[in-house]
C-alpha positions in Angstrom: -0.3 23.9 -32.3 -3.1 24.9 -34.5 -5.0 27.6 -32.7 -5.2 26.2 -29.2 -5.4 22.5 -30.3 -2.3 20.3 -30.1 -0.8 19.0 -33.3 1.3 15.8 -33.7 4.9 15.9 -32.7 7.3 15.2 -35.5 10.1 12.8 -35.0 13.1 12.3 -37.2 13.4 9.2 -39.4 16.9 7.9 -38.8 16.8 5.6 -41.8 16.0 8.6 -44.0 19.1 10.4 -42.7 21.1 7.3 -43.4 20.1 7.4 -47.1 21.1 11.0 -47.3 24.5 10.4 -45.8 25.2 7.5 -48.1 24.2 9.5 -51.1 26.4 12.4 -50.0 29.3 10.0 -49.5 28.9 8.6 -53.0 29.1 12.0 -54.6 32.2 12.8 -52.5 34.1 9.8 -53.8 33.2 10.4 -57.4 34.3 14.0 -57.2 37.6 13.3 -55.5 38.7 10.0 -57.0 36.7 9.8 -60.2 36.9 6.4 -61.9 39.4 5.0 -59.4 36.6 5.0 -56.8 34.5 2.5 -58.9 34.6 -0.3 -56.4 33.9 1.9 -53.4 31.0 3.6 -55.1 29.6 0.2 -56.1 29.7 -0.9 -52.5 28.0 2.3 -51.3 25.4 1.9 -54.0 24.6 -1.6 -52.7 24.3 -0.2 -49.2 22.0 2.6 -50.4 19.8 0.1 -52.2 19.6 -2.1 -49.1 18.5 0.8 -46.9 15.9 1.8 -49.4 14.5 -1.7 -49.6 14.4 -2.0 -45.8 12.5 1.3 -45.5 9.8 -0.1 -47.9 9.5 -3.4 -46.1 9.5 -2.0 -42.6 8.0 1.5 -42.6 8.7 3.4 -39.5 5.8 4.2 -37.2 6.2 6.8 -34.4 5.1 4.5 -31.6 4.0 1.1 -30.8 0.4 0.5 -29.6 0.0 -0.2 -25.9 3.5 1.2 -25.1 2.1 3.6 -22.5 1.7 3.9 -18.7 -1.6 5.7 -18.2 -4.2 8.0 -19.8 -4.6 11.7 -19.9 -8.2 12.9 -20.3 -8.1 16.3 -22.1 -11.0 18.7 -21.4 -11.0 21.8 -23.6 -12.4 25.1 -22.4 -14.8 25.9 -25.2 -15.0 29.7 -24.7 -11.3 30.2 -25.2 -11.2 27.9 -28.3 -14.2 29.5 -29.9 -13.0 33.1 -29.3 -9.8 32.2 -31.2 -11.8 30.4 -34.0 -14.7 32.8 -34.8 -15.6 30.9 -38.0 -15.9 27.5 -36.2 -19.4 26.2 -36.5 -19.0 23.1 -34.4 -21.4 22.4 -31.5 -19.1 23.9 -28.9 -19.0 27.3 -30.7 -22.6 27.8 -31.7 -24.1 30.8 -29.8 -26.4 30.1 -26.9 -25.0 26.5 -26.5 -23.2 27.6 -23.2 -20.5 25.0 -23.7 -17.9 25.0 -20.9 -15.5 22.0 -20.8 -15.8 19.7 -23.7 -14.1 16.4 -24.4 -11.0 16.9 -26.5 -9.6 13.4 -26.2 -8.2 10.5 -24.2 -4.5 10.3 -24.7 -2.1 7.3 -23.9 0.7 8.8 -21.8 4.2 7.8 -20.9 5.5 8.1 -17.3 8.6 9.8 -18.8 9.5 11.0 -22.2 7.2 11.7 -25.2 3.8 10.0 -25.3 3.0 7.6 -28.1 1.3 9.1 -31.1 0.2 7.9 -34.5 0.8 4.2 -33.8 -0.6 2.8 -37.0 -2.9 3.1 -40.0 -6.2 4.6 -38.8 -9.2 3.4 -40.7 -12.2 5.9 -40.8 -14.2 5.7 -37.6 -17.6 4.1 -38.3 -20.6 6.4 -38.6 -22.3 4.5 -35.7 -19.4 5.5 -33.4 -19.3 9.0 -34.7 -23.0 9.6 -34.1 -22.7 8.3 -30.5 -19.5 10.2 -29.7 -20.9 13.5 -31.1 -22.7 13.7 -27.7 -19.3 14.3 -26.2 -16.9 15.5 -28.9 -17.7 18.8 -30.7 -17.1 17.5 -34.3 -16.7 14.4 -36.4 -13.4 15.7 -37.6 -12.0 15.8 -34.1 -13.3 12.3 -33.5 -11.3 11.0 -36.5 -8.2 13.0 -35.5 -8.2 11.7 -32.0 -8.5 8.1 -33.2 -5.6 8.5 -35.6 -3.3 10.3 -33.3 -4.1 8.8 -29.9 -6.6 5.9 -30.2 -4.3 3.8 -32.4 -1.8 3.8 -29.5 -4.3 2.4 -27.0 -4.2 -1.2 -28.3 -8.0 -1.1 -28.4 -10.4 -1.3 -31.4 -12.1 2.0 -32.2 -15.4 1.0 -30.5 -13.6 0.1 -27.2 -11.4 3.1 -27.3 -14.2 5.6 -27.7 -16.3 3.7 -25.0 -13.3 4.2 -22.7 -13.1 7.9 -23.6 -16.8 8.2 -22.8 -16.4 6.4 -19.5 -13.5 8.6 -18.5 -15.3 11.8 -19.4 -18.3 10.8 -17.3 -16.1 9.9 -14.4 -14.8 13.5 -14.0 -17.0 15.9 -12.1 -16.6 19.5 -13.4 -17.1 22.0 -10.6 -20.4 23.9 -10.9 -18.7 27.3 -10.9 -17.4 26.8 -14.4 -20.8 25.7 -15.8 -22.4 28.9 -14.5 -19.7 31.4 -15.1 -21.3 34.7 -16.2 -18.3 36.9 -16.7 -14.6 36.6 -17.3 -12.4 35.8 -14.4 -8.7 35.6 -13.8 -7.7 32.5 -11.8 -4.5 30.9 -10.6 -3.9 27.5 -12.3 -3.4 26.0 -8.8 -6.8 27.2 -7.8 -8.5 25.5 -10.8 -6.6 22.3 -10.0 -7.8 22.5 -6.4 -11.4 23.0 -7.4 -11.3 19.9 -9.6 -9.6 17.9 -6.8 -12.3 18.9 -4.3 -15.2 18.1 -6.7 -13.7 14.7 -7.5 -12.4 13.9 -3.9 -8.9 13.2 -5.0 -5.4 14.8 -5.1 -4.6 18.0 -7.0 -1.7 16.0 -8.6 -4.2 14.3 -10.8 -5.0 17.6 -12.7 -2.9 19.9 -14.9 -3.9 23.2 -16.4 -3.0 24.0 -20.0 -2.8 27.7 -21.1 -1.8 29.8 -24.0 -1.1 33.6 -24.0 -2.4 33.9 -20.5 -5.8 32.2 -21.3 -7.2 28.9 -20.1 -7.0 26.3 -22.8 -8.2 23.3 -20.8 -7.7 20.8 -17.9 -5.9 17.5 -18.3 -6.8 14.7 -16.0 -4.4 11.9 -15.3 -6.1 8.5 -15.0 -4.8 4.9 -14.8 -5.6 2.4 -17.5 -8.5 1.4 -15.2 -9.6 5.1 -15.2 -8.8 5.7 -11.6 -7.3 9.2 -10.7 -3.6 9.2 -10.4 -0.7 11.7 -10.1 0.4 13.2 -13.4 4.1 12.7 -14.2 6.4 15.4 -15.4 5.8 14.4 -19.0 2.5 16.2 -18.9 2.9 19.8 -19.7 1.8 22.4 -17.1 0.7 26.0 -17.3 3.4 28.3 -15.9 1.4 31.5 -15.8 0.5 33.0 -12.4 -3.0 33.8 -13.6 -5.1 32.7 -16.6 -8.1 34.5 -18.1 -11.3 32.3 -18.1 -13.9 33.8 -20.4 -17.5 32.7 -19.7 -19.5 30.2 -21.8 -21.5 31.8 -24.7 
């Protein structure tokens, strides 16, 4: 996690570990048996070469596009992020902007287990898309990051993916109390979830609160592929704090 933003999860490359094991085995036979191990070492060298060629021909990606069950719409609480990043000059952190919840991303999510991430080569997002989405995202850098990490797993072209992110963002009603907050409050995560559920006429199970060091980081909204509210699965992380600090918009 960089600041309060999530960073990509790293997964081990099993083929890389296979190469290391074969190399270690070769050194062992040479050290123990010397020249008598020539045939064995030759065989291991052939296997090592085969693994290396396979890695070049079939580079491993962390996930496969479209291998997900539903979406998580991530809404970031701008006041917390900006307080932790005083030098950030994006639109969400400029004084007098009064930014509350801003669009962080639309994330393909698995019903169980880790969600898909970084599913393929991400070409730069077109300037036309960037200009349109800056109405919702706080920076061009975040737009490109979200496309690379999450959009490539949606199975959609960039234009359709960001159109869906815009549609999802507009479909969620943020309770008025957060837009007009004038002083810091301490709230129970369950109460925040309840307020979103009432404003959107749906179940509390469709919302999860994320927090860090006792501060509100954001709200995550679980939505079907058709962008209908649905219950979040256990694979979506939840805030375990009893109370979270909610600083007011600047």
